[in-house]
C-alpha positions in Angstrom: -5.9 8.0 25.8 -4.7 6.3 23.0 -1.2 7.9 21.8 -1.3 7.7 17.9 2.1 9.0 17.0 3.0 5.3 16.9 0.4 4.5 14.5 0.8 7.6 12.1 4.3 6.6 12.0 3.9 3.1 10.8 1.2 4.1 8.5 3.7 6.8 7.1 6.4 4.1 6.5 3.6 1.9 4.8 3.1 4.6 2.6 6.4 5.2 1.7 6.9 1.6 0.9 4.0 1.5 -1.4 5.3 4.6 -3.4 8.4 2.7 -4.1 6.6 -0.5 -5.1 4.6 2.1 -7.6 7.5 2.9 -9.2 8.1 -0.7 -10.3 4.8 -0.6 -12.9 5.9 2.8 -13.7 9.2 1.7 -15.0 8.0 -1.4 -16.7 5.7 1.1 -18.7 8.3 3.3 -19.4 10.6 0.5 -20.7 7.4 -0.8 -23.2 6.9 3.2 -24.1 3.6 3.2 -22.9 2.0 6.3 -21.7 0.4 5.0 -18.5 3.5 5.5 -16.2 2.2 8.7 -15.4 -0.6 7.8 -12.8 2.3 5.4 -11.2 4.6 8.4 -11.1 1.9 10.5 -9.6 0.6 8.4 -6.9 4.3 7.7 -6.0 5.4 11.1 -5.5 1.8 11.8 -3.7 2.1 9.3 -1.7 6.1 9.3 -1.2 5.7 12.8 0.1 2.6 12.4 2.4 4.0 9.3 3.7 7.7 10.9 4.7 5.9 13.8 5.7 4.0 11.7 8.3 6.4 9.2 9.2 9.1 12.2 10.2 6.4 14.5 11.9 5.3 11.8 14.1 8.5 10.1 14.7 8.2 8.2 18.2 10.6 10.0 21.2 11.5 7.4 23.4 11.5 4.2 20.7 8.8 2.8 18.9 6.7 0.5 21.0 3.0 -0.3 20.8 0.1 -1.9 22.9 -2.5 -4.1 21.6 -4.7 -1.2 20.8 -2.4 0.4 18.5 -1.6 -2.4 16.9 -5.1 -3.3 15.9 -5.3 0.1 14.9 -2.2 -0.2 12.8 -2.9 -3.5 10.9 -6.7 -2.5 9.9 -5.8 1.2 8.7 -2.6 -0.1 6.9 -5.3 -2.3 4.9 -7.3 0.8 4.3 -4.2 3.0 3.2 -2.8 0.3 0.8 -6.2 -0.1 -0.6 -7.0 3.8 -1.5 -3.2 3.8 -2.7 -3.3 1.1 -5.1 -6.2 2.2 -6.6 -4.8 5.4 -7.9 -3.2 4.0 -11.0 -6.4 2.1 -11.7 -8.4 5.4 -12.2 -6.1 6.0 -15.2 -7.5 3.3 -16.8 -11.3 5.5 -16.8 -12.8 3.1 -13.8 -15.3 4.5 -11.6 -13.7 5.3 -7.7 -15.8 2.4 -6.5 -14.2 0.0 -8.8 -10.3 1.6 -8.4 -11.0 0.5 -4.8 -12.9 -2.9 -5.1 -10.0 -3.8 -7.6 -7.0 -2.8 -5.3 -8.9 -4.2 -2.0 -9.0 -8.1 -4.2 -5.5 -7.8 -5.0 -4.3 -6.8 -1.5 -7.0 -9.5 0.0 -5.6 -12.2 -2.2 -9.3 -12.8 -3.6 -8.9 -12.6 -7.2 -11.9 -11.0 -8.2 -11.7 -8.0 -11.0 -14.0 -5.9 -12.3 -11.8 -5.5 -15.3 -12.4 -6.9 -18.6 -10.1 -7.6 -21.6 -7.1 -8.2 -19.1 -5.1 -9.5 -22.4 -5.0 -5.7 -23.8 -4.2 -3.9 -20.3 -1.0 -2.0 -20.3 1.8 -4.3 -18.9 1.9 -1.6 -15.9 -1.7 -2.5 -14.8 -0.7 -6.4 -15.3 2.3 -5.9 -13.0 0.6 -3.8 -10.5 -2.3 -6.2 -9.9 0.5 -8.9 -9.3 2.6 -7.0 -7.1 -0.4 -6.1 -4.9 -1.5 -9.9 -4.6 2.1 -10.5 -3.8 2.1 -8.1 -1.5 -0.9 -9.2 0.1 -0.1 -12.6 0.7 2.9 -11.5 1.9 1.7 -9.0 4.3 -0.5 -11.3 6.6 3.3 -12.8 7.7 5.0 -9.4 7.5 2.7 -7.6 9.7 3.2 -10.5 12.2 6.9 -10.6 12.5 7.2 -6.7 12.6 4.3 -6.2 14.9 4.9 -8.8 17.4 8.4 -7.9 18.6 6.7 -3.9 19.1 3.6 -5.4 21.2 6.2 -7.6 23.5 4.4 -10.8 22.8 5.3 -14.3 21.7 8.7 -14.0 23.2 10.2 -12.1 20.2 
């Protein structure tokens, strides 16, 4: 039987991290007196609340250790979770859910594809959010390896 407690705990912590990142473009839009900060704040509050609740409710009783199956599950669900959360601000632009998820997944996989037109005229918060997603995707592989290998007791870490 697969113990999902550490998986849910790590996904909750990941959601909290993305919630903090959502505050950066919200602050940028607020500084530029742009009303597009609201989807960022809404997404940050909902994501932070759910992520914190999941992390606390699934707190590991005997320390956080992952086996190989759990690590693969955290990695796969982590990408899906981040893409779903990251799509919320794009919905504020009036794009469909499919396009918003495509845009966010494109960012975190660092493929650079976009469905958005007129990038020059987009709010500064959205442009910053796209850049943050690409940065997060680029560093995400490295961070996942650094975080997961010691928990799996692999690679002498």
